[in-house]
Structure formats: structure tokens, C-alpha cells
N, C-alpha and C positions, 0 to 999 in steps of 0.2 A: 747753544741754540742752533738748530739746523738752519741751513741757508734759506729754505723756503719760508719757515716760520719767522726768521729774522727779517726777511724782506716784507712779509705781511705786517709785522709789528712796526716797521719803520716807515712804510708808505701809507701815511695816515693824513687825514684832514679833519679839522674840527667840524662837527655836525650837530645840529639841534635834534634833540630826541622828541620834539613835539609831534612829529608824524610817525614815529616809530615807538613800539611798545617796549619799555625797559622791563627787564626781568624782575619779578618780586623777590627773587633770591639775591639780587645784587648786594643789598646791605649785609648779607651773611658772609660774603667773601671778597668783595671788591677792594682794590688797592689803587693808589694814585696812578700807577703805570699800566693799569688794565687797558687793553685794546679790544674794542668790540667790533663785530661785524654786523651786517644787516641781512636778515634771511626771513622770508615769509612775513615781512613787515615788522620783525622783532629784532631787538638788539640782543646779542649773545656774546659771551667772552671767548675771543679767539686766543688771546694771550693774557696771562695774569702772573707774570714773573716765572713762568714754568721753564724747567729744563725738560724739553721734549723726551729725551732719552730716559731720564729718571721717571717721568710720569708714564712713559710707555712700559717700562719694566714693572711699575706698580700695577698697571692694568693687566699685564701678562701673568704676573706672579701672585698678585693679591687681589686688589680691586681698585677701581677708580669711579668717582661720581662726576657726572657731567650735567651742566645746565644747558639744555639744547633748545633750539628755536622752532622745531617742527610744530605745526599748528593743527590741532584736532578740529575738524569741522563735523557738526552733527547733521545727519540727514534722517528724518523721521516722518512717519505718517502711514496711512493705510496702503499706499502704493509704493512704499519705499523699496521693496524687493524688485518688482519689475522695472522701476526707475533705475536702480543700481545695476541691474542686468544690462540695461541699455548703455549706461555710462562706462562700465568696466569690462575689460576683455577676460575676466575670470568669472567662473560660476559663483553666484551669490546665494541662490536658493539653497545650496547644499551647505552653506556655512552655518555651523551650530552656534547657539548662544554661548558666550564665554570663550569664543575662539577668534583668532585673527587670521588674516590672509593677505599676502602681498598682492596688490592689484594695480594694473596699469590702465590708464584712460588714454585712448588714442584719438587723434584727429580724424575727420572724415577721409583724409588722404592716407591714413594708416601710420602717421607719425606718432612718436611718444609725446603726449601732452603732459602727463602727470604720472608719477609712480608714488606709492605709499602703502601704508598698512590700513586695511579695512577691518574693523572690529564690530561684532554683533553684540550689543549690550542688552537688547530685548527683541521681541519678535518684530516690532515696528520701529526700532531705534538702532542706528549705526553711527559709529565714528569713523571718519577717514582721516588719518594722520598724514597731512600733506607736507611736502618740501616747499621750496620756493615756487611761486606761480599763482595765477589768478583762478584758483579752484572754485571759490564760491560763485564768482561771476559765471564761470562755465556751467556749473550745476543749475543755476537759476535760468540761464539761457536755454537749457534743454529740458526744463521742467514743465513745459506746456502740456496739458492733458493729464498730468499726474497729480494726485492729491498727496503732496509731500511738503515738508518744511525744511529749509536750510537755515541753520543757526550756528552761532558761535558759543560753545560751552565755556569759553574763557579759561581753558585748561592750559597749564604750563607743564612741561615734561622734564623730568629728571631721569637720567640713565645711570644705573649702577651695574657696572660691567667687570668681569674678571672671574677667576676661579673661585674666589671667596664670596661671590655675590649671593649664592644660595644661602650660605650660613648667615650672611648679613641680613637678608630678607626674612629668613626664619626668625632671627632675633627681633627684627623690627616689627614683625607681625605676631609676635607671641606664639610662634610655632604654626600659625595657620598656613604659611607658605612653606612647602617642603618639596621633596623629590617627586611627589605625585603631580605637581604642576608641570605639565608638559610644554614643550617648545611651541610657541605661538598660542598658548592658552592664556586666558585673562579673566579677571573678575574683580569685584569690590572687596577690599580688605580693610580691617582696622589697623592703622599704623599709629601707635601712640595716642589712641583716643580720637583719631580722625579717619573718616571713611575716604579711601582713595582707590582709584582704578589702577590695577597693576597688571602688566603683561610680561610674559617671559620672552622678550624680544630685545633687539638692540641694533646698533650700527657699527659694531666693532669686530664681528666674527668670533667673539668670545661668549662664554656662558654669561647671561646677563638678564636684567629686568629693567622695565621702564615704569615710572610712577607718574600718573596723570592727576593733576590737581583738579579740584571741583570748583573753580572760580572763586567767588568771594566767600564761599563756605570754608575754604582752606586757610588755616593760619600758617603762612609760609615759613616764618622764622622758627616756629615751633616744630614744623615738620622737618626742616633742615637740621635742627639740633638733634631731633630724634634719630634721623638716619645717620648722622655723623657719629652719634654715640653708639649706635649699633655697629657701625663700621670700624670704630677705633680699635677694638681688640684684634681686628683682622688686617690692620694696616691700610685701610682704605684712604686714598688720597683724592682731594679735589683737583681736577685738571681742566685747563682750557681746552680748546679744540685741537691742539697740536698732536697729542698722542692718539686721539681718535682718528685724525686724518691719516696718520701712518698706518694704523691698524686696519682701517676700512680699505685702504689701497691694497694691503697684503691680502685681504679677504675678497677682493674683487667686487666690492660694493660700489655701484655707480651713483653719482650725484646728478640729479636732474638739472638740466640747463648747462651745468659745467661739463659733464662727460657725454651727455646725450641730450637731444632736444627733438622738436617735432619735425626736423629735417631727416630724422632717422626712424626707421621702423623698429619695433621691438626685436625683430629677427636680426637686423643689422647691429643692434646693441647686445646681441647674445642672450636675449631674454625669451627665446621661443617657448621654453617650458612653462612660462607664465601666461601664455595666450591660449585660451580654450576655443579653438576653431570649431569645435563641435557644437558650440552655442548657436542657436538659430539666428541671433542678430545682436550686434553691439556696434557702437559708433566706430567706424574704420574697418569693420570686418570685410566688406566688399573689396576694399583696396588691398587687403592682406591676402586674399584668396590666391592670387597669382604672383604675390611678391616673392622676390629672391630671399631664400632662407639663410644665405651666408652672412657671417658676422663681419663687422668692420672695426670692432674694438678689441684690442689686445693689450697685454702687459708689455712693458719695456724695462730692461735692466741695463745699467751702465755703471761700471766701476769708476769711470772717469768724471762723470758729470750728472747732476740731478736734473731730471726732466722738469720743465716749467710749463705753465699754461701758455698755449699758443707757440710753443717751440716747434721746429720743423723736423721731420724725419725724411731722410733721403735714401733712395736706392740708386747709387751712382750719382749722376747729375740731376736726377729727377726727384722733385719733392712729391712724396707719396702719401704723406699724412701729417697730422699735427698732434703734439702732446697736449693733454688736457689738465694733468695734475702730476705731482711728483713729491717724493720725500726720500730721506735716507731710512732704510729699514735696519734697525739694530739687530734684529733676529737673523735676517738674511745677509747682513753685513755688506750691503750694496745699495746703490740708488735704484729706486723703482718708480714706476708711474704708469700712466695709460697713454696709448696712442690710438687716435681715431684715423683710420686710413680713408683716403678719398674713395677707394674702390675695394670691395671684398676680394679676398684672394687667399692663397696658401701662405700667409705671412709667418705663422708660428715656426720658430727655429731659424729664421733668417737673421743674418748678421747685417745690420744696416748702419746708417750714420745719423747721429742726433746733432742738431745745431741749436745753439742758444742765441738769445737776443744780442749778446756781445759779439756775435759773429764766429765764435769758436765752434769747432766740430769735434765730435767724439764718437767712438765706436759704441754700438749698442746691440743688444740681443732682443728679439721679439719672442714672447712666450704666451701661452694660453693663460686665461684667468680662471680661477684665482691663482695667486702665486703658490699657495699650498692649502691643504685641507679642503679639497673640492667637494667632499660630501658633508661639510659643515659638522663634523664630529665634535669639534670643540664647542661650538654654540649649542649643540644638542646634548651636551654633557656626556658623550660617549668616549671622548678622548680627554682624559684628565691629566695628561702629561703636562708638567709645568716647565717651560724652558729655563 
């Protein structure tokens, strides 16, 4: 077990699930030593007896299935498009039905409030798949003057990721899902006699799909068994969050609140390409017009020590940033993580010093994100090389 996962699995306290939503898939895989995290008000498996390296290679070479806690929120009504144009810094009117789009919601000061995937299910019906944070409260607070409804579709999300994921979904859908389903495309499909919403997206940087349940209409154990049966011939493995954490770091995927928050603009988070400044108006646009476009988030490599949350990065005697996450990359054969610098600058390529909570210091190298595959050829199905 890697150092970071071992630490997460051992630093635990008993907690009542009364105020948090347990996964309906728990009976399908839980074991006595399972350790759960809380995210978006939901419990999810962080550790379930996994060997992170073993599950990482299952993900990279075959496929892995994850029970993830992201929460879809439904926004619908006659004014849904103009309302969402106000909320998000991406164009919404141009989004086609059956497609998804990564979209950021900013604060009036231009900070990153929320990031997630926006799907158009119908002309007046959208789902926004949110990470941690108070999205529903934010939407309702800004809904004055708009004829819209914010609701909870009670959807739980499974991710099937890895090079074999297309063949697994082809089998699970009776051939309805095939190569014609493009990256960020989505739709309703029959999976083993149940209608589910499926998107070709994920949080790993690998070719993959996400399966969205339909609340009480979904028979969860039956769906789980159906997907596992479809994945068995391809060596699909169930994994806790450990292997996904490693892979998302390699892919340069940021976690809201952990790696970025509303104290940072999307530009400072390196997400300028997802901000449509040609839009007439959206919350935070005025603050972003004259904002500095330089990034403050970079990757960090260290052969000596793993970056940890809230570790420090030094330039000589001066603390210049903090690390937000880290893991050992079996593919890169080194420790990797993210560093959030206090000020933007030409940090890439610099040799700096990483310090850990135990007081030890270690040399590190600052690099651009992602660590590899900047054009997302793997996730888009253009690079089918298996490591």
C-alpha cells in the first residue's frame, strides 16, 4: 500500500452515517475493513483492501470499476438555458442534446466556486455533476427572476475506466454502445433490462464511461451484477479510490476545494481554456476581465519523498508554495503531486525543495501539468498503447 493511501486508511474515526448518504452499491462489495470518505454529502469507498499498484495496473491495462460520490443535480424549466449561461463561464446555448461539457461556476470575485460536468438531457433539462460543495444552495440563491427548478434526481454514479471499457460497455448494452459514441457524448441506454444514463467521460485520463442511476427506478444489485458479468471476460476489477487518485494526478485533473478553491481564479488554476470570455455575461466575468492569466498550479516530482496535503515547497529559505496532493506513480516510477504556488511565476523546470510534516526536506522538480498525454489522446481513444 502506498504511503498516502496507508495514511488515509489508518487516520480514521467512527462516524454515524445518519447525515451522510451511503452508497446503494455497498452491499455488493463492502468488507469489514472498508474505509469510507465523505464527499458531496455521500459516503464512498476510499480503501477496500486494495493494493493500489495492482488496481492501478488493472485500470491502465484492462479496466476498473469505481463507485464514486459525485452528485448529479437537475436544473430544468423554460428559462434553464439563460439561467445556466449566467451561472457558468462556458457557453450553454451551443451544447447539443446528448452531449456533456466541463463547466466552471465562478464567484462574483472571479474565484472558482465549482467545477463539474454539464449534460443536456433535453431542451429544458440539464444535469450538472458536481464535486464537493453547496451547489444547490448556490443555484437557488441566484434563481430569482428565472422560471427554473433545481432538484435531486437521486442518481448514483459508477465509473468504468480503462482500455477495455469500450468492449465492456458494448457487451453491457447489447451492442448499443460502440465506437460511434464520442468523447463527452451521452444518452440513455438499456443495460441488462434497465434504462441508465451513460456518458463517455471519467476522472482518470483513461478511455472510460460513467453510468448514472435513475434513483428508485434502478435495481442497484442487479445493475452491479450485470456490469461485473460484462467486465469479467476483460479482467475488470473493482477498486477503491486509491488507483483513481494516482491516475487523476498523472492526468492533471484537479479536485475542487483540495487543489483549487474560490481564492483562485480559473486562470490561476490553469483552466483558462474553459472560460468563455466572449460571453456577454456570467457571474464573475467582470472580475476576470483584467485578471492575471498566469497559472499558480504545477506538478511536482520527487524521487525521495511523496508530496502530501499542506506540505511546503521552498525556494532557498523562502516558502513559495504548498503541496495539495501526492502519490507514487507506478508508470513514471517516481512520487508525483501538485503544488499551489503563492504567486504565479516561471516555476516549470525549477529545482526546489519539498518539506514534509515530519520536518524532513527533499529535492523536487517542478513540471507543467499534466505529467503526460496533454492532448488527452488516451481518454479520446486516439492512443491505444497499453503500458
